[in-house]
C-alpha positions in Angstrom: -68.7 65.5 9.0 -68.0 61.8 9.4 -65.6 62.5 12.3 -68.2 64.6 14.0 -70.5 61.6 14.4 -67.9 59.6 16.2 -66.2 62.2 18.3 -69.0 64.5 19.4 -69.7 64.9 23.1 -72.1 62.2 24.3 -75.6 63.6 24.8 -75.9 62.1 28.3 -72.8 64.1 29.4 -73.7 67.6 28.3 -72.2 69.1 31.5 -70.2 67.6 34.3 -68.9 69.5 37.3 -66.0 67.9 39.3 -65.7 69.4 42.7 -62.3 69.9 44.5 -61.0 66.9 46.3 -61.3 67.0 50.1 -58.3 65.6 51.9 -58.9 63.1 54.7 -55.3 62.6 55.8 -54.9 60.1 58.7 -51.1 59.9 58.6 -50.7 62.2 61.5 -47.7 64.2 60.2 -47.1 67.7 61.5 -46.8 69.4 58.2 -48.9 67.9 55.4 -48.5 70.9 53.1 -47.1 68.7 50.3 -50.2 66.5 50.5 -52.5 69.5 50.4 -50.8 70.7 47.2 -51.0 67.3 45.7 -54.7 67.0 46.6 -55.4 70.3 45.0 -54.0 69.1 41.7 -56.4 66.1 41.5 -59.7 67.8 40.4 -58.1 69.6 37.4 -56.5 66.3 36.4 -59.9 64.5 36.6 -61.7 67.3 34.7 -59.1 67.1 31.9 -59.3 63.3 31.8 -63.1 63.3 31.6 -63.0 65.9 28.8 -60.1 64.6 26.8 -60.6 60.9 27.1 -64.4 60.7 27.4 -65.7 63.8 25.6 -67.4 65.4 28.6 -68.1 69.2 28.7 -66.8 70.3 32.1 -68.6 72.9 34.1 -66.6 75.1 36.4 -67.9 75.7 39.8 -66.3 78.9 41.4 -64.5 78.2 44.6 -66.8 80.6 46.6 -69.9 78.8 45.4 -68.4 75.4 46.3 -67.4 76.7 49.8 -70.9 78.1 50.4 -72.5 74.8 49.5 -70.0 72.7 51.4 -70.7 73.6 55.0 -67.9 71.4 56.4 -65.8 68.4 55.6 -67.9 65.7 54.1 -71.0 67.7 54.0 -71.7 67.3 50.3 -71.2 63.5 50.5 -73.8 63.4 53.2 -76.1 66.0 51.7 -76.3 65.3 48.0 -79.4 67.5 47.8 -77.0 70.5 48.3 -74.7 69.1 45.6 -77.7 68.8 43.3 -78.6 72.5 44.0 -75.0 73.5 43.3 -75.0 71.6 40.0 -78.4 73.2 39.0 -77.1 76.7 39.6 -74.3 76.1 37.1 -76.4 74.1 34.6 -74.5 70.8 35.1 -76.1 67.5 34.2 -73.8 65.6 36.5 -71.8 66.7 39.6 -68.9 64.6 41.0 -68.2 64.9 44.7 -64.6 64.0 45.5 -62.4 63.0 48.3 -58.8 61.8 48.8 -58.7 59.4 51.8 -55.2 58.7 53.0 -55.0 56.2 55.9 -51.3 55.4 55.4 -48.1 56.6 53.8 -48.3 53.5 51.6 -51.6 53.9 49.9 -54.6 56.2 49.5 -58.0 56.1 48.0 -59.6 58.4 45.4 -63.3 58.4 46.2 -66.1 60.0 44.2 -69.9 60.1 44.3 -71.6 60.8 41.0 -74.9 62.8 41.3 -77.4 63.0 38.4 -78.5 66.7 38.9 -81.7 66.5 36.8 -82.9 63.3 38.4 -81.7 64.4 41.8 -80.1 61.0 42.4 -76.8 60.1 43.9 -75.1 56.8 42.9 -72.8 54.4 44.8 -69.3 55.7 45.5 -66.6 54.8 43.1 -63.1 54.1 44.6 -59.7 53.8 43.1 -56.7 52.7 45.3 -53.3 54.3 44.7 -50.3 52.4 46.1 -46.7 53.3 46.2 -45.1 56.6 45.3 -48.2 58.8 45.2 -46.9 61.5 42.9 -46.0 58.9 40.2 -49.4 57.2 40.3 -51.7 60.2 40.5 -52.4 60.4 36.7 -52.9 56.7 36.4 -55.3 56.6 39.3 -57.2 59.6 38.0 -57.5 58.1 34.5 -58.9 54.9 36.1 -61.3 56.9 38.1 -62.4 58.9 35.0 -63.1 55.5 33.3 -65.2 54.3 36.2 -67.2 57.6 36.2 -67.7 57.4 32.5 -68.9 53.7 32.7 -71.3 54.5 35.6 -72.8 57.5 33.7 -73.1 55.5 30.5 -74.8 52.6 32.3 -77.1 54.9 34.2 -78.0 56.8 31.0 -78.8 53.6 29.2 -81.1 52.3 32.0 -82.9 55.6 32.3 -83.6 56.1 28.6 -86.9 55.0 27.2 
């Protein structure tokens, strides 16, 4: 019983949906298949980090529902009302819109926007830069991003509580 008090899921994070990362690859290579595969691995890593390290209950959004809501590259970043509706349809309290921005072979940026589904509010983007060998730094960058998301939600939950 004592452990339950300290390790239970935070009430402000009852359900968090992390959407698949969109890839904005500006490196102009002919075959970026490897980058597409790497990008596809990021959302599951972020979901796991948020659940394991911060106690969030993750909400799965089926690919078909995500694709129907996301009417094109960057749409959900620009139309957070659609992201909110998507989150509502799966009973998520928070929805995280994600993007991998790769302007160079030397570095890339993990970019997310956290949306409070119940309040219908989007908060400032959170960004983590990854430099060097991308594959070696993915988990470290994801963990740093999860910490930023957790801190933002914790701060927002504190300021919105009576």
